C-alpha beads as a LAMMPS data file, in Angstrom:
LAMMPS data file: protein, C-alpha beads

165 atoms
164 bonds

1 atom types
1 bond types

-500.0 500.0 xlo xhi
-500.0 500.0 ylo yhi
-500.0 500.0 zlo zhi

Masses

1 110.0

Atoms # bond

1 1 1 -106.883 172.942 120.756
2 1 1 -109.334 170.689 119.545
3 1 1 -112.187 169.548 121.430
4 1 1 -111.339 166.562 124.302
5 1 1 -107.664 167.123 124.122
6 1 1 -106.240 168.575 126.819
7 1 1 -102.592 170.328 127.468
8 1 1 -100.775 168.017 129.839
9 1 1 -97.169 169.475 129.067
10 1 1 -96.332 173.201 128.608
11 1 1 -97.587 176.098 126.279
12 1 1 -100.211 178.444 125.651
13 1 1 -103.914 177.586 125.125
14 1 1 -106.346 180.003 123.651
15 1 1 -109.939 179.378 124.462
16 1 1 -112.617 181.605 122.840
17 1 1 -114.851 181.596 125.678
18 1 1 -115.458 181.646 129.961
19 1 1 -117.273 178.758 129.546
20 1 1 -114.919 176.385 127.364
21 1 1 -112.043 177.572 129.565
22 1 1 -114.076 176.194 132.460
23 1 1 -114.993 172.792 130.395
24 1 1 -111.364 172.703 129.762
25 1 1 -110.678 173.402 133.393
26 1 1 -113.183 170.788 134.877
27 1 1 -111.900 168.286 132.136
28 1 1 -108.373 168.350 133.441
29 1 1 -109.157 168.402 136.919
30 1 1 -111.146 165.143 136.460
31 1 1 -108.187 163.676 134.174
32 1 1 -105.942 164.418 137.343
33 1 1 -108.264 162.869 139.786
34 1 1 -108.621 159.768 137.694
35 1 1 -105.208 159.127 137.210
36 1 1 -104.491 159.719 141.310
37 1 1 -107.352 157.125 141.917
38 1 1 -105.890 154.758 139.121
39 1 1 -102.327 155.126 140.724
40 1 1 -103.737 155.035 144.314
41 1 1 -105.523 151.620 143.303
42 1 1 -102.177 150.344 141.995
43 1 1 -100.373 151.469 145.327
44 1 1 -102.830 149.533 147.766
45 1 1 -102.481 146.472 145.713
46 1 1 -98.707 146.736 145.660
47 1 1 -98.732 147.234 149.467
48 1 1 -101.078 144.619 150.104
49 1 1 -99.079 141.987 148.030
50 1 1 -95.966 142.998 150.098
51 1 1 -94.635 140.006 152.062
52 1 1 -95.871 140.449 155.633
53 1 1 -92.068 140.004 156.382
54 1 1 -91.397 143.061 154.850
55 1 1 -93.917 145.362 156.168
56 1 1 -92.464 147.840 158.678
57 1 1 -94.059 146.642 162.245
58 1 1 -95.932 149.696 163.638
59 1 1 -95.485 151.616 166.832
60 1 1 -97.997 152.764 168.408
61 1 1 -96.064 155.526 170.470
62 1 1 -94.678 156.607 167.141
63 1 1 -96.100 160.094 166.511
64 1 1 -94.421 159.848 162.807
65 1 1 -96.178 156.526 162.266
66 1 1 -99.419 157.926 163.228
67 1 1 -99.585 161.115 161.234
68 1 1 -97.557 160.048 157.918
69 1 1 -98.666 157.256 155.232
70 1 1 -96.209 154.637 154.820
71 1 1 -93.524 154.908 152.512
72 1 1 -91.892 152.276 151.017
73 1 1 -88.170 152.864 150.674
74 1 1 -86.540 150.194 148.181
75 1 1 -82.940 149.197 148.575
76 1 1 -80.858 148.587 145.324
77 1 1 -81.024 151.998 143.392
78 1 1 -77.984 152.015 141.300
79 1 1 -77.246 154.998 139.046
80 1 1 -76.987 154.060 135.262
81 1 1 -76.163 156.879 133.091
82 1 1 -78.537 159.430 134.026
83 1 1 -81.313 156.714 135.099
84 1 1 -81.350 155.311 138.682
85 1 1 -82.200 151.600 138.018
86 1 1 -83.547 149.170 140.739
87 1 1 -83.269 145.236 140.293
88 1 1 -82.817 144.104 143.196
89 1 1 -85.786 145.005 145.294
90 1 1 -88.604 145.540 142.286
91 1 1 -91.785 145.325 144.380
92 1 1 -90.685 148.077 146.727
93 1 1 -89.197 149.924 143.829
94 1 1 -92.773 149.796 141.907
95 1 1 -94.547 150.998 145.282
96 1 1 -91.852 153.659 145.659
97 1 1 -92.282 154.985 142.046
98 1 1 -96.275 154.418 142.436
99 1 1 -96.515 156.721 145.093
100 1 1 -94.553 159.448 143.708
101 1 1 -96.657 159.352 140.967
102 1 1 -99.982 159.544 143.125
103 1 1 -98.336 162.370 145.184
104 1 1 -97.844 164.209 141.692
105 1 1 -101.364 163.799 140.488
106 1 1 -102.705 165.151 143.788
107 1 1 -100.801 167.701 143.527
108 1 1 -101.623 168.857 139.835
109 1 1 -105.298 167.956 140.750
110 1 1 -104.987 170.711 143.960
111 1 1 -103.363 173.615 142.081
112 1 1 -105.768 172.770 138.973
113 1 1 -108.792 173.113 141.555
114 1 1 -107.326 176.357 142.746
115 1 1 -107.344 177.729 139.004
116 1 1 -110.802 176.760 138.531
117 1 1 -111.871 178.730 141.626
118 1 1 -109.631 181.671 140.192
119 1 1 -111.743 181.072 137.037
120 1 1 -114.906 183.055 138.971
121 1 1 -112.788 185.768 140.124
122 1 1 -111.698 186.392 136.541
123 1 1 -115.327 186.070 135.183
124 1 1 -116.358 188.925 137.931
125 1 1 -113.903 191.401 136.612
126 1 1 -114.017 191.111 133.074
127 1 1 -117.179 190.834 132.221
128 1 1 -118.254 190.790 128.812
129 1 1 -116.916 188.103 125.885
130 1 1 -113.328 187.431 126.375
131 1 1 -110.910 184.987 125.234
132 1 1 -108.503 183.367 127.590
133 1 1 -105.205 182.158 126.980
134 1 1 -103.883 180.021 129.451
135 1 1 -99.918 179.556 130.328
136 1 1 -99.618 175.826 131.059
137 1 1 -96.709 174.603 132.897
138 1 1 -96.158 171.156 133.162
139 1 1 -99.571 169.996 132.954
140 1 1 -101.018 172.875 135.478
141 1 1 -102.309 176.330 134.548
142 1 1 -100.421 179.024 135.742
143 1 1 -101.253 182.165 134.427
144 1 1 -104.249 183.349 132.452
145 1 1 -103.882 186.217 130.051
146 1 1 -107.325 188.126 129.512
147 1 1 -108.219 189.409 125.833
148 1 1 -110.684 190.988 124.604
149 1 1 -112.879 188.847 122.022
150 1 1 -112.701 190.016 118.565
151 1 1 -115.689 191.229 117.648
152 1 1 -117.208 190.080 114.271
153 1 1 -116.149 193.186 111.593
154 1 1 -118.694 194.709 109.860
155 1 1 -118.550 194.337 106.160
156 1 1 -118.875 197.472 104.427
157 1 1 -121.180 197.854 101.371
158 1 1 -120.642 200.061 99.052
159 1 1 -123.115 200.803 96.588
160 1 1 -123.006 203.848 93.738
161 1 1 -123.987 204.505 89.917
162 1 1 -121.309 205.712 87.594
163 1 1 -122.007 207.208 84.632
164 1 1 -118.869 207.472 81.888
165 1 1 -119.015 211.467 80.611

Bonds

1 1 1 2
2 1 2 3
3 1 3 4
4 1 4 5
5 1 5 6
6 1 6 7
7 1 7 8
8 1 8 9
9 1 9 10
10 1 10 11
11 1 11 12
12 1 12 13
13 1 13 14
14 1 14 15
15 1 15 16
16 1 16 17
17 1 17 18
18 1 18 19
19 1 19 20
20 1 20 21
21 1 21 22
22 1 22 23
23 1 23 24
24 1 24 25
25 1 25 26
26 1 26 27
27 1 27 28
28 1 28 29
29 1 29 30
30 1 30 31
31 1 31 32
32 1 32 33
33 1 33 34
34 1 34 35
35 1 35 36
36 1 36 37
37 1 37 38
38 1 38 39
39 1 39 40
40 1 40 41
41 1 41 42
42 1 42 43
43 1 43 44
44 1 44 45
45 1 45 46
46 1 46 47
47 1 47 48
48 1 48 49
49 1 49 50
50 1 50 51
51 1 51 52
52 1 52 53
53 1 53 54
54 1 54 55
55 1 55 56
56 1 56 57
57 1 57 58
58 1 58 59
59 1 59 60
60 1 60 61
61 1 61 62
62 1 62 63
63 1 63 64
64 1 64 65
65 1 65 66
66 1 66 67
67 1 67 68
68 1 68 69
69 1 69 70
70 1 70 71
71 1 71 72
72 1 72 73
73 1 73 74
74 1 74 75
75 1 75 76
76 1 76 77
77 1 77 78
78 1 78 79
79 1 79 80
80 1 80 81
81 1 81 82
82 1 82 83
83 1 83 84
84 1 84 85
85 1 85 86
86 1 86 87
87 1 87 88
88 1 88 89
89 1 89 90
90 1 90 91
91 1 91 92
92 1 92 93
93 1 93 94
94 1 94 95
95 1 95 96
96 1 96 97
97 1 97 98
98 1 98 99
99 1 99 100
100 1 100 101
101 1 101 102
102 1 102 103
103 1 103 104
104 1 104 105
105 1 105 106
106 1 106 107
107 1 107 108
108 1 108 109
109 1 109 110
110 1 110 111
111 1 111 112
112 1 112 113
113 1 113 114
114 1 114 115
115 1 115 116
116 1 116 117
117 1 117 118
118 1 118 119
119 1 119 120
120 1 120 121
121 1 121 122
122 1 122 123
123 1 123 124
124 1 124 125
125 1 125 126
126 1 126 127
127 1 127 128
128 1 128 129
129 1 129 130
130 1 130 131
131 1 131 132
132 1 132 133
133 1 133 134
134 1 134 135
135 1 135 136
136 1 136 137
137 1 137 138
138 1 138 139
139 1 139 140
140 1 140 141
141 1 141 142
142 1 142 143
143 1 143 144
144 1 144 145
145 1 145 146
146 1 146 147
147 1 147 148
148 1 148 149
149 1 149 150
150 1 150 151
151 1 151 152
152 1 152 153
153 1 153 154
154 1 154 155
155 1 155 156
156 1 156 157
157 1 157 158
158 1 158 159
159 1 159 160
160 1 160 161
161 1 161 162
162 1 162 163
163 1 163 164
164 1 164 165
């Protein structure tokens, strides 16, 4: 892994120190929070530009509307091959998909934050230099393998005088 590169797919990431692991986790968390805010802003813009007649009326007596954020549900999804396609209500479809993206990034941020907190416990239980190998699944650190850091091997210096007899 090169500096500044985040693993957002699935795989193993070997980090050579606990400090490097903390930096990686904080960068990952910042990335997910930033993306969540970015798409959240787009979601707000989509909801603001929605035509007034399309907005759902609010009933102050309905407990579901008081607890849950509005979830726009688009009409007109058709399955074409393996993908759903919507061409009849693109604005609501875009809002629906953007909401799913925001939820996904929020979930990833929460799980990454939990993993970052776990790093403190790993540090306290495993003092000394260690390599940390993270199992990342769909961009979320799910497991850590603690390896003892390879110590610099001492070179053996052999010095002798030989005489031919």
